[in-house]
C-alpha positions in Angstrom: -91.5 97.3 -66.8 -94.5 99.3 -68.1 -97.7 100.4 -66.3 -100.6 99.2 -68.5 -104.3 98.5 -68.0 -105.1 94.8 -67.2 -108.0 95.0 -69.8 -105.5 95.8 -72.6 -104.0 92.3 -72.5 -106.5 90.1 -70.5 -110.1 89.1 -70.9 -112.1 89.6 -67.7 -115.1 87.2 -67.2 -117.3 86.5 -64.2 -117.8 82.9 -63.3 -121.2 81.3 -64.1 -121.6 78.5 -61.6 -124.7 78.9 -59.4 -126.3 77.0 -56.6 -123.1 75.3 -55.5 -124.8 73.6 -52.5 -126.8 71.6 -55.0 -123.7 70.3 -56.9 -122.8 66.6 -56.5 -119.1 66.1 -55.6 -117.3 63.6 -57.8 -114.0 61.9 -57.8 -114.3 60.7 -61.4 -111.4 61.2 -63.8 -113.4 63.7 -65.8 -114.4 65.8 -62.8 -113.5 69.5 -62.8 -112.4 71.8 -59.9 -114.8 74.5 -58.8 -113.2 77.8 -57.8 -115.1 79.9 -55.3 -114.4 83.0 -53.2 -112.3 81.4 -50.5 -108.9 82.2 -49.1 -107.9 78.5 -48.9 -106.9 75.6 -51.2 -105.9 77.8 -54.1 -109.4 79.1 -54.4 -111.5 75.9 -54.2 -111.7 72.3 -53.3 -115.0 70.9 -54.7 -114.6 68.6 -57.7 -117.7 67.8 -59.8 -118.8 67.1 -63.4 -120.1 70.3 -65.0 -123.1 70.4 -67.4 -123.6 73.8 -69.0 -121.1 75.8 -67.0 -118.0 77.4 -68.7 -114.9 75.3 -68.3 -111.5 77.2 -68.4 -108.4 75.2 -69.4 -106.2 77.6 -67.3 -106.0 81.1 -66.0 -106.1 83.3 -62.9 -109.0 84.1 -60.7 -109.7 87.0 -58.4 -112.3 86.9 -55.6 -115.1 89.5 -55.8 -116.7 88.5 -52.5 -115.5 86.5 -49.5 -111.7 86.9 -49.4 -111.9 90.0 -51.7 -108.9 90.6 -53.9 -107.2 87.2 -53.3 -105.8 85.9 -56.6 -105.0 82.3 -57.6 -103.4 80.7 -60.6 -104.8 77.6 -62.1 -102.8 75.5 -64.6 -105.6 72.9 -64.8 -109.2 72.9 -66.0 -111.7 74.7 -63.7 -115.1 76.4 -63.4 -115.9 79.4 -61.2 -118.8 80.7 -59.2 -120.3 84.2 -59.7 -118.2 85.4 -56.8 -115.0 84.9 -58.8 -113.7 86.7 -61.9 -111.6 84.8 -64.4 -108.6 86.5 -66.0 -107.3 85.0 -69.3 -104.6 86.4 -71.8 -106.2 87.9 -74.9 -103.3 86.4 -77.0 -104.4 82.9 -75.9 -101.0 82.3 -74.3 -100.9 79.3 -71.9 -99.6 80.8 -68.7 -96.8 78.9 -67.0 -96.5 78.4 -63.3 -93.8 81.1 -63.0 -95.8 83.6 -65.1 -98.9 82.8 -63.0 -97.1 83.5 -59.8 -95.7 86.8 -61.2 -99.2 88.0 -62.2 -100.7 86.8 -59.0 -98.3 88.9 -57.0 -98.7 92.0 -59.3 -102.5 91.9 -59.1 -102.7 91.2 -55.4 -100.5 94.3 -54.6 -103.7 96.3 -55.4 -105.9 94.3 -53.1 -106.1 97.2 -50.7 -108.0 99.2 -53.3 -111.0 97.0 -52.9 -111.5 97.5 -49.2 -114.2 99.4 -47.4 -117.1 99.0 -49.8 -115.2 99.8 -53.1 -116.5 96.7 -54.8 -114.6 94.8 -57.4 -116.3 95.0 -60.8 -115.2 93.8 -64.3 -114.8 97.4 -65.4 -112.6 98.3 -62.5 -110.5 95.3 -63.1 -110.1 96.1 -66.8 -108.9 99.6 -65.7 -106.5 98.3 -63.1 -102.9 99.4 -63.8 -100.3 96.6 -63.7 -96.6 96.8 -63.8 -95.8 94.2 -66.4 -92.9 93.7 -68.9 -93.7 94.5 -72.6 -91.5 93.6 -75.6 -90.5 96.0 -78.4 -93.8 95.3 -80.2 -95.8 96.4 -77.2 -97.0 92.9 -76.3 -96.5 91.1 -73.0 -93.0 89.7 -72.6 -93.8 86.4 -71.1 -90.1 85.4 -71.2 -89.1 88.4 -69.1 -91.7 87.3 -66.5 -90.2 83.8 -66.4 -86.7 85.1 -66.2 -87.5 87.4 -63.4 -89.2 84.6 -61.3 -86.3 82.3 -62.1 -83.9 84.9 -60.7 -85.7 84.8 -57.4 -85.5 81.0 -57.3 -81.8 80.9 -58.1 -81.1 83.5 -55.4 -83.2 81.6 -52.8 -81.2 79.9 -49.9 -80.9 76.1 -49.9 -83.3 74.6 -47.4 -81.6 72.4 -44.7 -82.2 68.7 -44.9 -84.7 67.4 -42.4 -84.7 64.3 -40.1 -87.4 62.8 -42.2 -87.2 59.1 -41.6 -89.6 58.3 -44.5 -88.3 60.8 -47.0 -86.6 58.0 -49.1 -89.9 56.2 -49.4 -91.3 58.9 -51.7 -94.8 58.6 -50.1 -97.4 60.2 -52.4 -101.1 60.8 -51.9 -101.5 59.8 -55.6 -100.2 56.3 -54.9 -103.3 55.4 -52.9 -106.9 54.6 -53.8 -109.3 57.1 -52.2 -112.9 56.6 -51.2 -115.7 58.9 -49.9 -116.9 58.3 -46.3 -119.7 59.9 -44.3 -118.2 61.4 -41.2 -120.6 59.7 -38.7 -119.6 56.3 -40.1 -116.0 56.6 -39.1 -115.8 59.4 -36.6 -117.7 60.4 -33.4 -118.9 64.0 -33.3 -119.5 65.3 -29.8 -120.6 68.7 -28.6 -118.9 71.2 -26.5 -120.6 73.0 -23.6 -121.6 76.7 -23.4 -119.5 78.6 -20.9 -119.9 82.4 -20.8 -117.1 84.8 -19.8 -119.1 85.7 -16.7 -119.0 82.1 -15.5 -115.3 81.4 -16.3 -113.0 80.9 -13.4 -109.3 81.5 -14.1 -107.1 78.4 -14.1 -104.7 76.3 -16.2 -107.2 74.3 -18.3 -107.3 75.4 -22.0 -110.8 76.6 -23.1 -111.3 75.8 -26.8 -113.4 78.3 -28.7 -114.3 78.9 -32.4 -111.2 80.8 -33.4 -108.5 80.4 -36.1 -105.6 81.3 -33.8 -103.6 80.0 -30.8 -104.5 76.3 -31.6 -108.1 77.1 -30.7 -107.4 78.3 -27.2 -109.3 81.4 -26.3 -108.9 81.3 -22.5 -107.5 79.4 -19.5 -110.0 78.3 -16.9 -110.4 76.0 -13.9 -114.0 75.1 -14.9 -114.7 71.5 -15.7 -117.8 70.0 -17.6 -118.7 67.1 -19.7 -116.7 68.5 -22.7 -113.5 67.8 -20.8 -111.4 65.8 -23.4 -107.9 65.1 -24.7 -106.3 63.5 -27.8 -109.1 65.0 -29.8 -109.7 67.1 -32.9 -111.7 70.2 -32.2 -113.7 71.4 -35.3 -115.3 74.8 -35.4 -118.9 75.0 -36.7 -119.4 78.6 -35.8 -116.9 81.5 -35.8 -114.0 80.5 -38.0 -116.0 77.6 -39.6 -114.1 74.4 -40.4 -110.9 75.6 -38.8 -109.8 72.8 -36.5 -107.0 71.9 -34.1 -105.5 68.8 -32.5 -105.5 68.8 -28.7 -103.2 66.2 -27.0 -103.8 67.9 -23.7 -106.9 68.0 -21.5 -109.2 70.8 -22.4 -112.8 71.9 -22.3 -114.7 73.0 -25.4 -117.1 75.7 -26.3 -120.5 74.8 -27.7 -119.3 76.3 -31.0 -116.7 73.5 -31.3 -117.3 69.8 -32.1 -115.0 67.1 -30.7 -113.9 64.5 -33.2 -112.6 61.1 -32.3 -111.7 58.1 -34.5 -114.6 55.7 -34.1 -112.7 52.4 -34.6 -111.3 51.5 -31.1 -108.8 49.1 -32.7 -107.0 52.1 -34.2 -104.3 53.8 -32.2 -105.5 57.4 -32.4 -102.6 59.8 -32.3 -101.4 63.2 -33.4 -100.4 62.0 -36.9 -103.8 60.6 -37.8 -105.6 63.6 -36.4 -103.4 66.1 -38.2 -104.2 64.2 -41.5 -107.9 64.6 -40.6 -107.3 68.3 -39.8 -106.3 68.9 -43.5 -109.3 66.8 -44.7 -111.8 69.0 -42.7 -110.2 72.2 -44.0 -111.0 70.9 -47.5 -114.7 71.3 -46.5 -114.4 75.0 -45.7 -115.5 76.4 -49.0 -118.8 74.6 -48.8 -119.9 76.5 -45.7 -119.7 80.1 -46.7 -122.4 82.7 -47.0 -124.9 81.5 -44.4 -124.7 77.7 -45.2 -124.1 76.7 -41.6 -121.8 73.9 -40.7 -124.0 72.6 -37.8 -123.7 69.3 -36.0 -126.1 67.5 -38.2 -124.3 68.6 -41.4 -121.0 67.7 -39.9 -122.1 64.1 -39.2 -123.4 63.8 -42.8 -120.4 65.5 -44.4 -118.6 63.4 -46.9 -114.9 63.3 -46.8 -112.3 61.7 -49.0 -109.7 59.4 -47.4 -107.1 56.9 -48.6 -108.2 53.3 -48.2 -106.8 49.8 -47.7 -107.4 47.0 -50.1 -110.7 46.2 -48.4 -111.8 49.8 -48.8 -111.5 50.8 -45.2 -109.7 54.0 -44.1 -106.0 53.4 -44.2 -105.1 55.0 -40.9 -101.6 53.7 -41.0 -100.9 55.3 -44.4 -102.3 58.6 -43.0 -99.9 58.4 -40.1 -96.9 57.5 -42.3 -97.7 60.3 -44.7 -97.7 63.0 -41.9 -94.4 61.5 -40.6 -93.0 61.8 -44.2 -93.4 65.5 -44.2 -90.5 67.8 -43.2 -90.1 67.4 -39.4 -93.2 65.2 -39.3 -91.4 62.6 -37.3 -90.7 65.1 -34.6 -94.4 65.6 -33.6 
């Protein structure tokens, strides 16, 4: 391994996508994934059809803002916002998955350098020292990277088999037709109730606040109000925006959390369906950064993608079956 500057072997380019809130999401076959400065979903979740923006066939991205220093590898076509820097090999090598994961780990080890106001810039990235393998000609040894990552995989312990009842069915999200729905058309969105710490009375009822931890529980109270609910998905629109948790138990909710229920009363709403919706709402997180508030009105108008039946209605049974098909999903 040799310590070398990133800029010696990689091009460093800032993304050029602007005004992302004005982009129209698309599920068309020629849509491209937009990478933004988020910690989730491998750096992005919005798909759209670019016009004049630069499209990269593959590469790594590092966040300059937001989740600063987070690195993601993309082995697909993508565009990037100005809060993201794209890193591409100068030798035009197409990075493999194992090589991408090697580089991601190597670059992220220096994430701490960009804390406390020491801002990431293109020049600083070019001067960043990396510990990467070089061949006898002084070029990157991509094979050595691959072999190193393969050694980790071969040494990894074998995972135990799960009690996955549907594992033999090979359920895949790609097997379904998907359709865009407006939240208010298929889900109810109800508000929580403001309850200050001063007015909280200690008890055994979970109080759900706008946090990303502890399944949303921020306190235990004996207070009761009109937000008292159960078998519900609580979605944060303040605090840790878009983070959400399923609550099978009775709880009361902060005014920073919206309560989501399946609207169709003929559907048996249960943990499996709500956990599928949990993942769907997390896909919206990147849209609500940098002051673009996820308030109740926007939540109701938010468009989400769901698998559908032959008559283009949400396929709730498929959603349940898919969650059950995951490791230990049948033990929920």
